[in-house]
MILUM-983030 format. One record per residue (C-alpha): residue in three letters; x, z, y; residue number from 0. Coordinates in pm, 1 decimal, always signed. Example, Ala and Ser with C-alpha at 12.3 -4.5 7.8 and 13.67 -1.06 7.14 Angstrom:
<recs>
{residuo ALA; x +1230.0; z +780.0; y -450.0; num 0}
{residuo SER; x +1367.0; z +714.0; y -106.0; num 1}
</recs>
This chain:
<recs>
{residuo UNK; x +9718.4; z +6532.8; y +11729.3; num 0}
{residuo UNK; x +9559.8; z +6509.4; y +11382.8; num 1}
{residuo UNK; x +9429.5; z +6826.4; y +11212.5; num 2}
{residuo UNK; x +9344.2; z +6850.0; y +10844.1; num 3}
{residuo UNK; x +9231.0; z +7118.9; y +10601.3; num 4}
{residuo UNK; x +9421.0; z +6940.7; y +10325.2; num 5}
{residuo UNK; x +9134.9; z +6762.4; y +10150.5; num 6}
{residuo UNK; x +9104.2; z +6385.0; y +10184.8; num 7}
{residuo UNK; x +8868.4; z +6294.3; y +10467.7; num 8}
{residuo UNK; x +8859.1; z +6645.7; y +10613.5; num 9}
{residuo UNK; x +9075.7; z +6575.1; y +10916.4; num 10}
{residuo UNK; x +8984.8; z +6555.0; y +11282.0; num 11}
{residuo UNK; x +9155.6; z +6417.9; y +11590.7; num 12}
{residuo UNK; x +9226.9; z +6661.8; y +11873.3; num 13}
{residuo UNK; x +9292.5; z +6537.8; y +12225.7; num 14}
{residuo UNK; x +9404.9; z +6772.0; y +12503.6; num 15}
{residuo UNK; x +9443.0; z +6654.8; y +12860.6; num 16}
{residuo UNK; x +9783.8; z +6779.1; y +12963.6; num 17}
{residuo UNK; x +9722.4; z +6734.1; y +13335.3; num 18}
{residuo UNK; x +9444.6; z +6996.3; y +13344.8; num 19}
{residuo UNK; x +9508.0; z +7368.9; y +13337.6; num 20}
{residuo UNK; x +9322.0; z +7537.0; y +13054.1; num 21}
{residuo UNK; x +9141.8; z +7865.7; y +13112.2; num 22}
{residuo UNK; x +9238.4; z +8164.8; y +12899.2; num 23}
{residuo UNK; x +9001.2; z +8251.6; y +12616.9; num 24}
{residuo UNK; x +8815.5; z +8581.5; y +12649.1; num 25}
{residuo UNK; x +8836.9; z +8755.8; y +12308.7; num 26}
{residuo UNK; x +8550.8; z +8988.6; y +12405.0; num 27}
{residuo UNK; x +8326.5; z +8685.1; y +12464.4; num 28}
{residuo UNK; x +8430.3; z +8539.6; y +12127.4; num 29}
{residuo UNK; x +8330.0; z +8850.6; y +11933.7; num 30}
{residuo UNK; x +8024.8; z +8953.3; y +12139.0; num 31}
{residuo UNK; x +7712.5; z +8954.2; y +11924.1; num 32}
{residuo UNK; x +7896.6; z +8911.1; y +11593.2; num 33}
{residuo UNK; x +7832.3; z +9154.1; y +11309.7; num 34}
{residuo UNK; x +8127.8; z +9364.0; y +11200.6; num 35}
{residuo UNK; x +8163.7; z +9154.8; y +10884.6; num 36}
{residuo UNK; x +8165.6; z +8833.6; y +11089.9; num 37}
{residuo UNK; x +8425.2; z +8986.8; y +11323.8; num 38}
{residuo UNK; x +8644.2; z +9079.4; y +11026.6; num 39}
{residuo UNK; x +8628.9; z +8724.5; y +10889.6; num 40}
{residuo UNK; x +8694.0; z +8573.3; y +11233.2; num 41}
{residuo UNK; x +8988.9; z +8801.2; y +11314.4; num 42}
{residuo UNK; x +9156.1; z +8758.3; y +10974.8; num 43}
{residuo UNK; x +9114.2; z +8379.5; y +11000.2; num 44}
{residuo UNK; x +9278.9; z +8377.1; y +11344.9; num 45}
{residuo UNK; x +9564.6; z +8603.7; y +11234.3; num 46}
{residuo UNK; x +9624.0; z +8471.3; y +10882.7; num 47}
{residuo UNK; x +9535.9; z +8101.6; y +10898.1; num 48}
{residuo UNK; x +9553.1; z +7980.5; y +11257.5; num 49}
{residuo UNK; x +9873.2; z +8166.8; y +11342.4; num 50}
{residuo UNK; x +10055.9; z +7986.6; y +11063.6; num 51}
{residuo UNK; x +9875.9; z +7652.7; y +11095.9; num 52}
{residuo UNK; x +9958.9; z +7620.2; y +11465.1; num 53}
{residuo UNK; x +10291.0; z +7812.8; y +11448.0; num 54}
{residuo UNK; x +10170.2; z +8076.3; y +11691.7; num 55}
{residuo UNK; x +10334.1; z +8381.5; y +11532.3; num 56}
{residuo UNK; x +10619.7; z +8398.3; y +11782.6; num 57}
{residuo UNK; x +10417.8; z +8314.1; y +12091.6; num 58}
{residuo UNK; x +10392.3; z +8610.8; y +12328.1; num 59}
{residuo UNK; x +10063.7; z +8471.1; y +12463.9; num 60}
{residuo UNK; x +9921.5; z +8454.8; y +12111.3; num 61}
{residuo UNK; x +10039.8; z +8809.5; y +12032.8; num 62}
{residuo UNK; x +9875.2; z +8937.1; y +12353.2; num 63}
{residuo UNK; x +9557.1; z +8747.1; y +12263.3; num 64}
{residuo UNK; x +9564.5; z +8886.1; y +11908.3; num 65}
{residuo UNK; x +9597.3; z +9242.2; y +12037.9; num 66}
{residuo UNK; x +9303.9; z +9189.0; y +12277.3; num 67}
{residuo UNK; x +9104.7; z +9031.7; y +11993.9; num 68}
{residuo UNK; x +9164.0; z +9338.8; y +11776.5; num 69}
{residuo UNK; x +9057.6; z +9563.3; y +12066.1; num 70}
{residuo UNK; x +8741.4; z +9356.7; y +12114.4; num 71}
{residuo UNK; x +8639.8; z +9432.6; y +11755.9; num 72}
{residuo UNK; x +8727.6; z +9800.6; y +11762.1; num 73}
{residuo UNK; x +8831.0; z +9967.8; y +12089.5; num 74}
{residuo UNK; x +8899.7; z +10296.4; y +11912.4; num 75}
{residuo UNK; x +9030.8; z +10229.6; y +11561.5; num 76}
{residuo UNK; x +9054.3; z +10514.2; y +11316.1; num 77}
{residuo UNK; x +9370.3; z +10705.0; y +11245.5; num 78}
{residuo UNK; x +9660.8; z +10480.8; y +11152.2; num 79}
{residuo UNK; x +9887.0; z +10602.2; y +10873.7; num 80}
{residuo UNK; x +10255.7; z +10513.6; y +10867.7; num 81}
{residuo UNK; x +10301.1; z +10365.1; y +10519.5; num 82}
{residuo UNK; x +10654.5; z +10226.4; y +10542.4; num 83}
{residuo UNK; x +10968.6; z +10239.5; y +10755.5; num 84}
{residuo UNK; x +11230.3; z +9964.1; y +10758.4; num 85}
{residuo UNK; x +11511.3; z +10050.4; y +10998.6; num 86}
{residuo UNK; x +11346.1; z +10083.6; y +11341.6; num 87}
{residuo UNK; x +11028.0; z +9908.8; y +11225.5; num 88}
{residuo UNK; x +10723.4; z +10113.6; y +11124.3; num 89}
{residuo UNK; x +10434.6; z +9970.6; y +10923.2; num 90}
{residuo UNK; x +10099.6; z +10130.0; y +11004.0; num 91}
{residuo UNK; x +9776.0; z +10090.7; y +10812.5; num 92}
{residuo UNK; x +9426.8; z +10119.7; y +10957.0; num 93}
{residuo UNK; x +9084.9; z +9967.3; y +10899.5; num 94}
{residuo UNK; x +8957.1; z +9688.1; y +11122.5; num 95}
{residuo UNK; x +8626.5; z +9869.3; y +11166.9; num 96}
{residuo UNK; x +8420.5; z +10155.0; y +11024.9; num 97}
{residuo UNK; x +8238.4; z +9934.1; y +10773.1; num 98}
{residuo UNK; x +8558.7; z +9831.8; y +10595.4; num 99}
{residuo UNK; x +8616.1; z +10016.6; y +10271.4; num 100}
{residuo UNK; x +8880.1; z +9794.7; y +10112.9; num 101}
{residuo UNK; x +9199.1; z +9638.6; y +10241.8; num 102}
{residuo UNK; x +9217.4; z +9276.4; y +10131.3; num 103}
{residuo UNK; x +9490.8; z +9152.5; y +10363.9; num 104}
{residuo UNK; x +9775.5; z +9273.8; y +10579.4; num 105}
{residuo UNK; x +9884.8; z +9124.3; y +10910.4; num 106}
{residuo UNK; x +10189.5; z +9206.0; y +11119.6; num 107}
{residuo UNK; x +10130.8; z +9148.0; y +11492.0; num 108}
{residuo UNK; x +10453.9; z +9172.3; y +11687.1; num 109}
{residuo UNK; x +10645.6; z +9017.9; y +11975.6; num 110}
{residuo UNK; x +10911.4; z +8938.1; y +11715.1; num 111}
{residuo UNK; x +10677.4; z +8706.4; y +11525.3; num 112}
</recs>
């Protein structure tokens, strides 16, 4: 598989051995020791960029990982406000962590993609 960030010469080859079982990634280990700002950048990159780049949005394993990743950054998020209702779907808004003062992106994490 060939990965590229779009710029000429910025690609990399990725080889995965299909005959070996891969261990699950521990989101708590990924975020351990990161500052809250670093966690925010990491989480938004995973949810905004990687989910689309690797077409992970509808993967139940990715959704479960994303939820665990969010918990690893903030086990007890602040109050979530319901800001919109579309049929049976509710859109809630909350901050990623206590240091966030501005909302610069929105991400929907759902089993429906």
